[in-house]
C-alpha positions in Angstrom: -20.4 -5.4 -19.0 -17.7 -3.8 -21.1 -14.7 -6.1 -21.0 -11.2 -4.8 -21.6 -8.2 -6.4 -23.2 -5.9 -4.8 -20.7 -5.0 -6.2 -17.4 -7.0 -4.4 -14.6 -5.2 -3.0 -11.5 -6.9 -1.4 -8.5 -4.9 0.7 -6.1 -6.2 1.9 -2.7 -4.8 5.1 -1.2 -4.0 6.2 -4.7 -4.8 9.9 -4.3 -1.3 10.9 -3.3 2.2 9.7 -2.4 3.2 6.1 -3.0 -0.3 5.1 -4.2 -0.4 7.8 -6.8 2.9 6.8 -8.2 1.9 3.1 -8.3 -1.1 4.1 -10.3 1.0 6.1 -12.7 3.6 3.3 -13.0 1.1 0.6 -13.7 -0.7 2.9 -16.2 2.5 3.4 -18.2 3.0 -0.4 -18.3 -0.3 -1.0 -20.0 -2.7 -1.6 -17.1 -6.2 -0.3 -17.0 -6.0 1.4 -13.6 -8.7 2.1 -11.0 -7.5 4.7 -8.6 -9.3 4.7 -5.2 -8.9 6.8 -2.2 -11.0 7.9 0.8 -10.7 11.3 -0.9 -12.5 10.8 -4.2 -11.4 14.1 -5.6 -7.8 13.3 -5.1 -8.2 9.9 -6.7 -9.9 11.6 -9.7 -7.1 14.1 -10.1 -4.5 11.3 -10.3 -6.6 9.2 -12.7 -6.9 12.2 -15.0 -3.1 12.1 -15.5 -3.2 8.4 -16.7 -4.6 7.2 -20.0 -7.5 4.9 -19.7 -7.7 5.3 -15.9 -10.7 5.6 -13.6 -11.3 6.7 -10.1 -13.7 6.4 -7.2 -13.8 7.0 -3.5 -13.2 4.0 -1.1 -13.1 3.7 2.6 -11.1 0.5 3.1 -12.3 0.1 6.7 -15.8 -0.7 5.3 -15.9 -4.3 4.1 -19.2 -3.8 2.3 -17.7 -0.9 0.4 -14.7 -3.0 -0.6 -17.0 -5.7 -1.9 -19.1 -3.2 -3.8 -16.1 -1.7 -5.5 -14.8 -5.1 -6.5 -18.2 -6.0 -7.9 -18.3 -2.6 -9.8 -14.9 -3.2 -11.3 -15.8 -6.7 -12.4 -19.1 -5.5 -13.8 -17.5 -2.7 -15.8 -14.3 -4.3 -17.0 -14.8 -8.1 -16.6 -11.8 -8.8 -14.4 -9.4 -7.8 -11.7 -5.8 -8.9 -12.3 -3.9 -6.9 -9.7 -5.0 -5.5 -6.4 -2.7 -3.1 -4.5 -3.7 -2.4 -0.9 -1.7 0.8 -0.2 -4.0 2.9 2.0 -2.5 3.7 5.3 -2.2 6.3 8.1 0.3 7.3 10.8 0.4 9.6 13.8 3.6 10.0 15.7 3.4 10.2 19.5 5.0 8.5 22.5 3.8 5.0 23.3 2.5 6.1 26.7 0.4 8.8 25.0 -1.4 6.6 22.3 -5.1 6.6 23.0 -7.4 3.6 22.5 -9.1 5.6 19.8 -5.8 6.3 17.9 -4.8 2.6 18.3 -8.1 1.5 17.0 -8.1 3.8 14.0 -4.5 2.8 13.0 -5.4 -0.8 12.9 -8.7 -0.1 11.2 -7.0 1.5 8.2 -3.6 -0.2 8.1 -4.6 -3.8 9.0 -8.3 -4.3 8.7 -8.4 -2.3 5.5 -5.9 -4.6 3.9 -7.8 -7.6 5.2 -11.2 -6.4 3.9 -9.9 -5.2 0.5 -7.7 -8.3 0.0 -10.6 -10.6 0.9 -13.0 -9.0 -1.6 -10.4 -9.0 -4.3 -9.4 -12.7 -3.7 -13.1 -13.8 -3.8 -13.5 -12.2 -7.2 -10.3 -13.6 -8.6 -11.2 -17.1 -7.4 -14.7 -16.8 -8.9 -13.4 -15.6 -12.2 -10.5 -18.1 -12.3 -7.9 -15.4 -12.5 -4.4 -16.1 -11.2 -4.0 -12.6 -9.9 -1.7 -10.6 -7.8 -2.4 -9.0 -4.4 0.3 -6.6 -3.2 0.1 -5.0 0.2 2.1 -1.9 1.4 3.7 -2.6 4.7 6.8 -0.8 5.9 10.3 -1.4 7.2 8.5 -0.8 10.5 6.9 -4.2 9.8 10.3 -5.9 10.5 11.7 -4.0 13.5 10.4 -2.3 16.6 13.3 0.1 16.6 11.1 3.0 15.3 10.5 5.9 17.6 7.0 7.3 18.3 5.1 4.9 16.1 4.2 1.9 18.3 0.7 1.5 17.0 1.9 1.9 13.4 4.6 -0.6 14.0 2.2 -3.1 15.4 -0.3 -2.6 12.5 2.4 -3.2 9.9 3.8 -6.3 11.7 0.3 -7.6 11.3 0.3 -6.8 7.6 3.4 -8.9 7.1 1.8 -11.9 8.9 -1.5 -11.4 7.0 0.4 -11.3 3.7 2.0 -14.7 4.5 -1.3 -16.2 5.5 -3.1 -14.9 2.4 -0.2 -16.2 0.2 -0.4 -19.7 1.7 -4.2 -20.0 1.4 -4.5 -18.5 -2.0 -1.6 -20.3 -3.6 -3.8 -23.2 -4.7 -5.8 -20.7 -6.8 -2.7 -19.4 -8.4 -3.0 -16.0 -6.7 0.3 -14.5 -5.5 0.4 -12.3 -2.5 3.3 -10.2 -1.5 4.1 -6.9 0.3 6.5 -4.1 -0.1 8.3 -2.6 2.9 9.3 1.0 2.2 11.7 3.1 4.3 11.9 6.9 4.6 9.8 7.9 1.6 9.4 11.5 0.6 5.6 11.9 0.6 3.0 14.2 2.2 2.8 11.6 5.0 6.5 12.0 5.6 6.2 15.8 5.8 3.8 15.3 8.7 6.0 12.8 10.3 9.0 15.1 10.0 7.1 17.8 11.9 5.8 15.4 14.5 9.2 13.8 15.2 11.0 17.2 15.3 8.5 18.4 18.0 8.9 15.2 20.0 12.7 15.4 19.8 12.8 19.1 20.5 14.5 19.5 17.2 13.5 20.8 13.7 12.3 19.0 10.6 15.5 19.5 8.6 17.6 18.0 11.4 15.3 15.0 11.5 15.5 14.6 7.8 19.3 14.5 8.0 19.0 11.8 10.7 16.8 9.7 8.3 19.3 10.2 5.4 22.2 9.2 7.7 20.3 6.0 8.6 20.0 5.1 4.9 23.2 3.7 3.4 22.3 4.9 -0.1 22.3 8.4 1.4 19.1 9.8 0.2 15.4 9.8 1.0 13.4 7.2 -0.9 11.0 8.3 -3.6 7.5 7.0 -4.4 8.9 5.9 -7.7 11.4 3.6 -6.0 8.4 1.8 -4.4 6.2 1.9 -7.5 8.7 0.1 -9.7 9.0 -2.8 -7.2 5.2 -3.0 -7.0 5.2 -3.2 -10.9 7.7 -6.0 -10.7 5.5 -8.0 -8.3 2.5 -7.3 -10.6 4.3 -8.6 -13.6 5.4 -12.0 -15.0 9.0 -11.8 -13.8 7.8 -12.4 -10.2 5.7 -15.5 -11.1 7.4 -17.7 -8.5 7.4 -15.2 -5.6 4.7 -15.3 -3.0 4.4 -14.6 0.7 7.4 -12.3 0.6 8.0 -8.9 2.2 10.3 -7.0 -0.2 12.5 -4.4 1.6 12.7 -1.2 -0.5 14.5 1.2 1.8 18.0 1.9 0.5 19.5 -0.3 3.2 18.0 1.5 6.1 16.9 -1.9 7.4 18.5 -5.1 6.1 17.1 -8.5 6.8 
């Protein structure tokens, strides 16, 4: 085992979008970062941009793989201080057209993946006596059903919010804080796909849909991955030491609760 003096952070879904920016942000703040993604090459590309970062492939829907990764991180670096469960998927379609296969896959990645990864990380933190942080990526769709063409996604993210609270309650005696972030209309490759899907479903065009999203955001712009990453860094750091079980809205006012 080669222990590190740096705090260790693991990010799932770190090969692009929000996850990649979280990895970069934590890297600049002095964390040893492990970037994971189902696309191992994408994860490695992001890790190459970050000093003292590492990368590997991870399928969060496989609980054994989550446990194996946690064991690998602990073996190599001696600890896990922050675990960010960011991996997620979406597919826009009408509620009546969602297939059982699509519903199952959405929950496998967005909900089961957070459960399996968080469970593996928590076990390691407890065993090591580390008062760590687990941060889940939910969505403003975790707080409202008023989201078109994403019924399965909405349901999976509502589940993430409840899971975050349950984890926070049970892990509090171990000093482990669990929170989630709820982004809005974030400019990422996933959003590009959603723009195209929603435009087709509305009989419109992507640019018109983008204008709708901006008009729905009081701060009058699309959110950036950096907007989310900085809030994740706050939740990972000492300034948030008395916050747990919370779902932090990071959406420019697109949904206020």
